[in-house]
KOLMIPA-616398 format. One line per 3 residues: number of its first residue (from 1); their letters; for each residue z, x, y of C-alpha. Coordinates in steps of 0.02 Angstrom, whole numbers, plus 50000, padded with zeros to 5 digits. Each point is the difference from the previous one (the first is absolute). Layout:
NUM> a> Z:X:Y  ...
***
This chain:
1> mdi> 47025:45274:44526  49984:49889:49845  49883:49851:49985
4> eni> 50134:49867:50021  50059:50079:50163  49819:50006:50060
7> kkd> 49979:49815:49961  50151:49957:50106  49909:50069:50152
10> fpi> 49874:49857:49991  50074:49837:50065  49863:49888:49931
13> len> 50034:50063:49824  50184:49961:50025  49971:49829:50079
16> rki> 49861:49933:49889  50002:49983:49810  49832:50082:49976
19> tyl> 49920:50139:49901  49883:50075:50128  49850:50084:49919
22> dng> 49870:49989:50138  50033:50165:50086  49815:50043:50003
25> att> 49980:49857:50125  50154:50043:50103  50169:50077:49969
28> qkp> 50165:49923:50047  50094:50075:50148  50166:50093:49990
31> iqv> 50139:49952:50118  49979:50168:50088  49824:49950:50054
34> iks> 50054:49825:50051  50143:50069:50105  49886:50126:50086
37> iee> 49894:49857:50065  50153:49904:50055  50066:50154:50088
40> fyk> 49834:50025:50090  50006:49826:50075  50183:50016:50045
43> kyn> 49991:50173:50078  49823:50058:50040  49882:49853:50020
46> snp> 49867:50042:50128  49818:50053:50004  49970:50183:49956
49> hrg> 49889:50112:50106  50007:49875:50144  50159:50018:50101
52> ays> 50081:50141:50098  50171:49921:49974  50122:50063:49868
55> lsi> 49985:49853:49881  49812:50021:49983  50020:50188:49983
58> ett> 50125:49975:49858  49880:49881:49912  49860:50126:50020
61> eey> 50110:50135:49923  50043:49889:49851  49817:49953:49977
64> ent> 49938:50179:50009  50143:50063:49891  49930:49893:49859
67> rnk> 49827:50072:50028  50076:50174:49982  50094:49943:49846
70> iak> 49840:49937:49918  49908:50162:50040  50137:50096:49912
73> fin> 50006:49873:49858  49817:50027:49954  49993:50180:50065
76> akq> 49873:49971:50138  49971:50150:50112  50057:49905:50154
79> sqe> 50059:49828:50052  49840:49966:50102  49912:49977:49833
82> ivf> 50105:49844:49965  49932:49835:50067  50093:49835:49985
85> skn> 49906:49844:49945  50058:49833:49931  49956:50043:49819
88> ate> 49889:50107:49889  49860:49873:50019  49994:50025:50188
91> sln> 50007:50188:49977  49851:49994:49881  49902:49889:50119
94> lia> 50037:50121:50141  49926:50143:49897  49850:49895:49946
97> ysy> 49954:49950:50176  50055:50150:50103  49943:50133:49877
100> gme> 49877:49914:49881  49896:49912:50130  49979:50158:50102
103> nlk> 49967:50124:49860  49898:49909:49868  49812:49992:50013
106> kdd> 49856:49934:49895  50009:50049:49815  50172:50080:50016
109> evv> 50120:49947:49863  50178:49934:49996  50086:50018:49832
112> isi> 50152:49900:49948  50076:49957:49831  49985:49833:49912
115> meh> 50191:49994:50007  50006:49978:50189  50098:49864:50086
118> hsn> 49886:49890:50106  50067:50086:50156  49917:50163:49946
121> lvp> 49842:49912:49942  49950:49856:50114  49998:50104:50161
124> wqk> 49881:50123:49918  49885:49860:49944  49979:49950:50181
127> vvk> 49986:50177:50070  49865:50056:49877  49896:49847:50043
130> lts> 50015:50035:50186  49957:50184:49978  49867:49981:49863
133> skl> 50103:50113:49888  50049:49966:49819  50160:49953:49908
136> nym> 50023:50076:49827  50140:49981:49873  50094:50113:49881
139> ymn> 50037:49903:49840  50142:50019:49876  49995:50058:49820
142> dqf> 50081:49909:49853  50170:50067:50051  49988:49923:50174
145> els> 49979:50172:50080  49865:50087:50102  49926:50141:49898
148> dee> 49947:50166:50076  49822:49960:49945  50003:49835:50095
151> ies> 50069:50082:50156  49869:50138:49999  49855:49883:49962
154> kit> 50041:49879:50141  50054:50119:50139  49839:50088:50051
157> dkt> 49926:50096:50145  49958:49830:50078  50182:49945:49997
160> kiv> 50081:50002:50172  50157:49896:49968  50108:49979:49845
163> git> 50133:49864:49996  50124:50005:49857  50161:49911:49956
166> hvs> 50136:50120:49945  50072:49869:49882  49910:49842:49942
169> nvl> 50093:49844:50053  49937:49913:49842  50004:50132:49864
172> gti> 50133:50120:50062  49880:50144:49967  50043:50156:50100
175> nni> 49836:50075:50054  49977:50188:50011  49971:49995:50186
178> kri> 50022:50186:50025  49856:50030:49880  49894:49868:50088
181> iky> 50039:50071:50173  49955:50176:49949  49834:49948:49924
184> ahk> 49956:49884:50145  50033:50139:50126  49889:50115:49897
187> kga> 49861:49871:50028  50038:49986:50186  50083:49828:49995
190> ivi> 50162:49944:50081  50131:49911:49894  50107:49849:50039
193> vda> 50151:49972:49888  50083:49830:49984  50180:50045:49960
196> sqs> 50070:49823:50013  50046:49993:49816  50052:50182:49983
199> iph> 50111:50047:50146  50145:49886:49947  50006:50091:49834
202> mpi> 49950:50182:50025  49998:50134:50135  49842:50022:50103
205> dvq> 49950:50166:50078  49843:49976:50105  49978:50186:50030
208> dld> 50010:50040:49816  49880:49859:49959  49887:50050:50146
211> cdf> 49950:49817:50024  49913:49958:50163  50081:49830:50018
214> lvf> 50146:49914:49911  50063:49824:50025  50148:49896:49942
217> sgh> 50098:49842:50040  50185:50010:50039  50046:49837:49916
220> kml> 49959:50071:49828  50128:50139:50026  50156:49901:50056
223> apl> 49947:49984:50182  49966:49838:50095  49839:49902:49991
226> gig> 49869:50036:50133  50007:50188:50013  49870:50121:49931
229> vly> 49958:50182:50018  49838:50095:50019  50004:50188:49978
232> gkk> 49846:50095:50055  49961:50182:50027  50015:50034:50186
235> eil> 49827:50076:50017  49922:49842:49926  50106:49875:50097
238> nkm> 49960:50088:50163  49814:49969:49973  50022:49816:49960
241> tpf> 49991:49858:50125  50138:49869:50004  49991:49847:49889
244> lmg> 50097:49886:50120  49998:50007:50189  50135:49952:50123
247> gdm> 50166:50054:50068  50087:50164:49957  49844:50079:49922
250> iey> 49925:50056:50164  50025:50143:50120  49893:49939:50146
253> vye> 49903:49839:50024  49863:49984:50132  49891:49850:50035
256> qet> 49859:50058:49886  50078:50125:49881  50163:50050:49916
259> rfa> 50076:50163:49945  50103:49977:49843  50174:50069:49973
262> plp> 50025:50149:49883  50056:49981:49820  50079:49897:49931
265> nkf> 50008:49877:50144  49813:49969:50011  50010:49908:49833
268> eag> 50155:49896:50043  49942:49868:50122  50124:49873:50065
271> tqn> 50182:49973:49962  50039:50062:49826  50113:49927:49865
274> vea> 50142:50111:50060  50139:49924:49896  49896:50024:49843
277> vig> 49970:50182:50047  50189:50020:50015  50021:49914:49832
280> lga> 49871:50117:49922  50101:50147:50060  50155:49928:49916
283> aid> 49901:49969:49840  49946:50183:49997  50182:50051:50023
286> yin> 50047:49889:49853  49865:50074:49888  50047:50177:50051
289> nig> 50183:49963:49965  49961:49949:49821  49864:50131:49978
292> ydk> 49833:49983:49913  50064:50090:49845  50131:49864:49975
295> iqe> 49876:49862:50044  49878:50063:49869  50138:50020:49871
298> ien> 50056:49819:50025  49823:49932:49999  49940:50099:49851
301> niv> 50145:49935:49896  49968:49820:50050  49810:50004:49989
304> qya> 49995:50085:49831  50128:49878:49934  49896:49856:50068
307> iae> 49840:50067:49921  50088:50020:49833  50073:49824:50003
310> lsk> 49841:49915:50061  49898:50094:49869  50102:49911:49866
313> lny> 49931:49830:50057  49842:49978:49898  49945:49854:50108
316> ldl> 49980:50114:50152  49851:50099:50063  50060:50154:50097
319> ylt> 49890:50086:50129  50066:50177:50022  49957:50179:49963
322> pnk> 50080:50071:49841  50030:50162:50096  50182:49984:50057
325> enh> 49983:50140:50126  49859:49908:50087  50089:49832:50013
328> sav> 50109:49937:50141  50114:49848:50017  49870:49860:49976
331> isf> 49968:49907:49838  49862:49869:49990  49991:49883:49851
334> nik> 49943:49829:49940  50059:49879:49869  49842:49978:49897
337> gvh> 49920:49833:50038  50119:49952:50141  49959:50009:50185
340> phd> 50109:50124:50096  50047:49868:50131  50073:49892:49863
343> vat> 50098:50146:49931  50067:50046:50172  50052:49820:50032
346> ild> 50099:49992:49838  50080:50168:50035  50051:49938:50172
349> teg> 50104:49862:49918  50099:50142:49920  50020:50090:50167
352> ici> 49871:50133:49956  49889:50052:50146  49834:50074:49947
355> rsg> 49827:50000:50078  49854:49905:49927  49819:50001:50056
358> nhc> 49866:50129:50035  50115:50110:50106  49868:50021:50136
361> aqp> 49893:50096:49875  49865:49880:49944  49867:50133:49961
364> lmr> 50125:50085:49885  50037:49836:49913  49816:49969:49969
367> ylg> 49981:50176:49934  50143:49966:49879  49917:49836:49949
370> ids> 50146:49892:50055  50038:49884:50144  50181:50045:50037
373> tcr> 50160:50070:49927  50187:49986:50008  50078:50153:50080
376> asf> 50177:50065:49990  50037:50142:50120  50164:50093:50003
379> yiy> 50108:50094:50123  50166:50090:50011  50110:49844:49993
382> ntk> 49924:49936:49838  50093:50020:49836  49970:49985:49814
385> ndv> 50087:49832:50012  49859:49944:50116  49875:50051:49866
388> dkl> 50096:49903:49867  49998:49845:50111  49812:50021:50024
391> vna> 49972:50011:49812  50108:49847:49966  49907:49901:50132
394> lnk> 49832:50053:49928  50056:49944:49828  50045:49831:50076
397> ayt> 49830:49987:50085  49907:50047:49841  50098:49872:49899
400> mfk> 49957:49864:50127  49814:50039:49996  49978:50060:49821
403> kyi> 49936:49836:49930  49868:49987:50139  49931:50176:49982
406> vk> 49824:50005:49930  49982:50149:49883
***
């Protein structure tokens, strides 16, 4: 499957004259995913796990088939280790409250990286305050990477939880999570991996990584908005209490007490976003059909071309590791002396869609000594022509602002 044929699978790219370079925020959806949702409402629409009639049973089968598909996709031991949420943020909050609140005590330590998205940072700020524990950070070196020395100095015998992004949503840095997990386990800590920015681009094997928890959002990997996944080791999930209470997560309810349902149902209260689950299953089929080898081949060609072309623009500051093997599909940059929002607005007039702002990573921005950046993030339907359009639009923006830039 060549790039042009891939692009034809995405109706919005066919119907709108845009160059979409905000895939780190959300990816566009292929027609196969869109049709799977339409088919669900036409053929299966009912509430899973509720009815004894055939329509509900069929919906339950479709719903659980996707759970099985995800377990296989990330090589979980069993499907009961897969919990549906509405996004990675909800998954991380579930872990923070259901695991963190019950297992942290005074003077224990939670360690995260300065690269973390707010969703893997703000919940821990609250939990450590409530448990009188401490929140510590691993900081980057000059190459925007976490050194072994930094990892080993921050993860100590007091560390009980380590939260780490697999890929930075700002810098594109691919963290050595296997190294971090191994060292954290040596110190007796559990590890939570935020795979939101990695799983669209590279295979994930939770057994090989030996992570205790892993989270991601479907909408960043071609699936609909509003569906997320939490993977957790069965022995840990079984010991945790539910985050949300209500229907479908119980086994028996008495007037004064409740017995919760077994995994994974005890973490899935209420009616779920079933159509999005179905869409996530179709997205996984789409990714599997192309194959991660092909995905990485396409992306590497585009991203390296983009880095080379953007590096030629002497008015840009680029924020990325020089180590090509440790860099994913995100490129953050600024036109020197020009606010990113202004740049993004000018690019929009040329049909170029990029992100501008702090990318829900304000502590990282302060550490870098900046307020915000422009961010171009790529996926399988992007081409070198998209990069050329970006460069031309940046040249236009720079020309417009050049006389106002204070040097």
